[in-house]
C-alpha positions as CSV (number, residue, x, y, z in Angstrom):
1,M,18.5,26.0,-5.4
2,P,15.4,27.0,-7.3
3,F,11.9,25.8,-6.5
4,K,9.8,24.2,-9.3
5,P,6.1,25.1,-8.9
6,I,3.5,22.5,-9.1
7,D,0.5,23.3,-11.3
8,P,-2.7,24.4,-9.5
9,G,-4.9,21.5,-8.6
10,F,-2.0,19.1,-8.5
11,I,0.0,17.4,-5.7
12,G,3.7,16.7,-5.7
13,T,5.3,14.0,-3.6
14,I,8.7,12.3,-3.3
15,V,8.5,8.6,-3.9
16,T,11.2,6.3,-2.4
17,S,11.5,2.7,-3.7
18,L,13.0,0.1,-1.4
19,E,14.1,-3.5,-1.9
20,M,15.0,-6.6,0.0
21,L,17.3,-9.0,-1.8
22,H,17.4,-11.8,0.8
23,R,14.8,-13.6,2.9
24,P,15.1,-12.1,6.4
25,P,16.1,-14.3,9.3
26,L,13.2,-16.0,11.1
27,R,12.0,-14.0,14.1
28,A,9.1,-14.3,16.6
29,Q,5.7,-13.6,15.1
30,P,4.3,-10.4,16.5
31,I,1.0,-11.0,18.3
32,S,-2.2,-9.6,16.9
33,D,-5.9,-10.3,17.4
34,L,-6.4,-9.6,13.7
35,S,-6.4,-12.3,11.0
36,L,-6.1,-12.5,7.2
37,A,-8.7,-13.6,4.7
38,R,-7.5,-14.4,1.1
39,W,-9.5,-12.6,-1.5
40,E,-9.6,-14.4,-4.8
41,N,-11.3,-12.4,-7.6
42,P,-12.9,-9.8,-5.4
43,S,-15.5,-7.5,-7.1
44,A,-14.2,-4.1,-8.1
45,E,-16.7,-2.5,-5.7
46,K,-15.6,-4.6,-2.7
47,Y,-11.9,-4.0,-3.5
48,R,-12.4,-0.2,-3.9
49,M,-14.3,0.0,-0.7
50,L,-11.4,-1.4,1.4
51,Y,-8.8,0.4,-0.7
52,R,-10.6,3.7,0.2
53,R,-10.9,2.8,3.9
54,V,-7.2,2.2,4.2
55,G,-5.8,4.6,1.7
56,E,-8.0,7.7,1.7
57,P,-6.2,9.4,4.6
58,W,-3.0,9.2,2.5
59,L,-4.7,10.1,-0.9
60,W,-4.2,6.6,-2.4
61,C,-6.0,7.0,-5.7
62,S,-4.2,5.0,-8.4
63,R,-6.7,2.2,-8.3
64,L,-9.6,4.7,-8.2
65,T,-8.6,6.1,-11.6
66,L,-9.0,2.7,-13.3
67,D,-12.3,1.6,-14.9
68,E,-13.8,-1.7,-13.7
69,T,-12.3,-3.7,-16.5
70,A,-8.7,-2.4,-16.0
71,L,-9.0,-2.8,-12.2
72,C,-10.2,-6.4,-12.5
73,E,-7.5,-7.2,-15.0
74,I,-5.0,-6.5,-12.2
75,I,-6.8,-7.8,-9.1
76,H,-8.0,-11.0,-10.8
77,D,-4.6,-11.9,-12.2
78,P,-3.5,-15.1,-10.7
79,Q,-0.1,-13.6,-10.0
80,V,-1.6,-10.9,-7.9
81,R,-2.6,-12.0,-4.4
82,I,-4.8,-10.0,-2.0
83,W,-5.6,-10.5,1.6
84,A,-8.1,-8.5,3.7
85,V,-7.2,-7.9,7.4
86,I,-10.2,-8.7,9.5
87,D,-11.0,-8.4,13.1
88,K,-12.9,-10.9,15.3
89,R,-16.2,-9.5,14.1
90,G,-15.2,-10.1,10.4
91,V,-14.8,-6.4,9.7
92,E,-12.2,-5.6,7.0
93,L,-9.6,-3.3,8.5
94,G,-6.6,-3.5,6.2
95,I,-5.0,-5.0,3.1
96,I,-2.0,-6.9,1.8
97,E,-1.6,-6.9,-2.0
98,L,1.4,-8.8,-3.4
99,D,2.3,-8.7,-7.1
100,F,4.3,-11.6,-8.6
101,R,3.8,-10.7,-12.3
102,V,7.5,-9.9,-12.7
103,K,9.6,-13.1,-12.7
104,E,11.6,-13.7,-9.4
105,E,10.1,-10.5,-7.9
106,C,7.4,-9.8,-5.3
107,E,6.1,-6.2,-5.2
108,I,4.2,-5.2,-2.1
109,S,1.7,-3.1,-4.1
110,F,-0.4,-2.2,-1.1
111,L,0.0,-2.8,2.6
112,G,-2.0,-0.9,5.2
113,L,-4.5,-0.7,8.0
114,V,-7.3,1.7,8.8
115,P,-6.1,4.8,10.7
116,E,-7.8,3.6,14.0
117,L,-5.3,0.8,14.2
118,S,-2.2,3.0,13.9
119,G,0.4,2.8,16.6
120,K,-0.9,-0.4,18.2
121,G,1.7,-2.8,16.8
122,H,-0.4,-4.3,14.1
123,G,1.8,-2.9,11.4
124,R,4.7,-5.2,12.4
125,W,2.4,-8.2,12.3
126,L,1.1,-7.2,8.9
127,M,4.6,-6.7,7.5
128,T,5.7,-10.1,8.9
129,M,2.8,-11.7,7.1
130,A,3.6,-9.9,3.9
131,L,7.2,-11.0,4.0
132,Q,6.2,-14.6,4.9
133,F,3.8,-14.8,1.9
134,G,6.3,-13.1,-0.5
135,W,9.3,-15.1,0.3
136,S,7.3,-18.4,0.4
137,E,6.7,-18.1,-3.3
138,P,9.1,-20.3,-5.2
139,G,11.8,-18.4,-7.2
140,V,11.4,-15.0,-5.5
141,A,14.8,-13.3,-5.2
142,R,13.6,-9.8,-4.5
143,M,10.8,-8.1,-2.6
144,W,10.2,-4.4,-3.1
145,L,7.8,-1.6,-2.4
146,H,7.6,2.1,-2.6
147,T,6.3,4.8,-0.3
148,C,6.0,8.6,-0.6
149,T,5.9,11.7,1.4
150,L,2.1,11.6,1.5
151,D,2.1,8.4,3.5
152,A,2.2,8.1,7.3
153,P,5.2,10.1,8.6
154,N,6.9,6.9,10.0
155,A,6.3,4.8,6.8
156,L,9.8,5.1,5.4
157,A,11.5,4.4,8.7
158,F,9.1,1.4,9.3
159,Y,10.1,-0.1,5.9
160,M,13.8,0.4,6.6
161,K,13.5,-1.1,10.1
162,S,11.7,-4.1,8.5
163,G,14.8,-4.8,6.4
164,F,14.1,-2.9,3.1
165,V,16.9,-0.8,1.6
166,P,16.1,2.4,-0.4
167,F,17.4,2.3,-4.0
168,Q,15.6,5.1,-5.8
169,R,13.9,8.4,-5.3
170,Q,11.5,10.0,-7.8
171,I,9.1,13.0,-7.9
172,E,5.5,12.3,-8.7
173,T,2.8,14.8,-9.5
174,F,-0.8,14.0,-10.1
175,A,-4.2,15.7,-10.1
176,D,-5.5,16.1,-6.5
177,P,-8.1,13.3,-6.2
178,R,-10.1,15.5,-3.9
179,L,-10.7,18.1,-6.6
180,C,-11.7,15.7,-9.3
181,G,-14.1,13.8,-7.0
182,L,-12.2,10.5,-6.6
183,I,-11.8,11.1,-2.9
184,D,-13.9,13.1,-0.4
185,R,-12.9,16.7,-0.4
186,H,-12.3,16.7,3.3
187,A,-9.9,13.6,3.3
188,A,-6.3,14.0,4.3
189,P,-6.6,17.4,6.0
190,Q,-2.8,17.2,6.7
191,I,-2.2,17.8,3.0
192,P,-3.3,21.3,1.9
193,L,-6.0,21.5,-0.8
194,I,-4.8,24.1,-3.3
195,P,-7.3,24.4,-6.3
């Protein structure tokens, strides 16, 4: 099979979309010393700061490309719900963002924790909370999300173990956000920087 080169300065990734069409059975709530704080109408600056802390190691950049008006149009929409994960000191260490703008659907737009919390079981707690919030909304018949090959290596398996079923794969290419100044040039060292 032939390879298709990616333009210099760009990144390519395989995106897998997954869905859940039925509320999962009740199960014991994983224990975590973290809590959630609902963010209603956060400032663009506050939102971007947490988005960077959680997503920069995986080159999350879609929200960084938006100007303040376009970003606030999304994050201030009453059908978009955002929670910050906080520790006992009140430090923000993660995010859940659920999008209910499509009738009968809940998209988990963003779900993540800062890298320091990786592998400590907090992800199961965070997903349990996201599912609880999503399925509690009246009329929701489908929850879905997507992940890509730039995410944490176990992300896809984690989502499938959580009950999501893959339904689509796509290839996405975009300008490397480290080269255009959206993200620190030294971020995500596991992803080669090819100018």
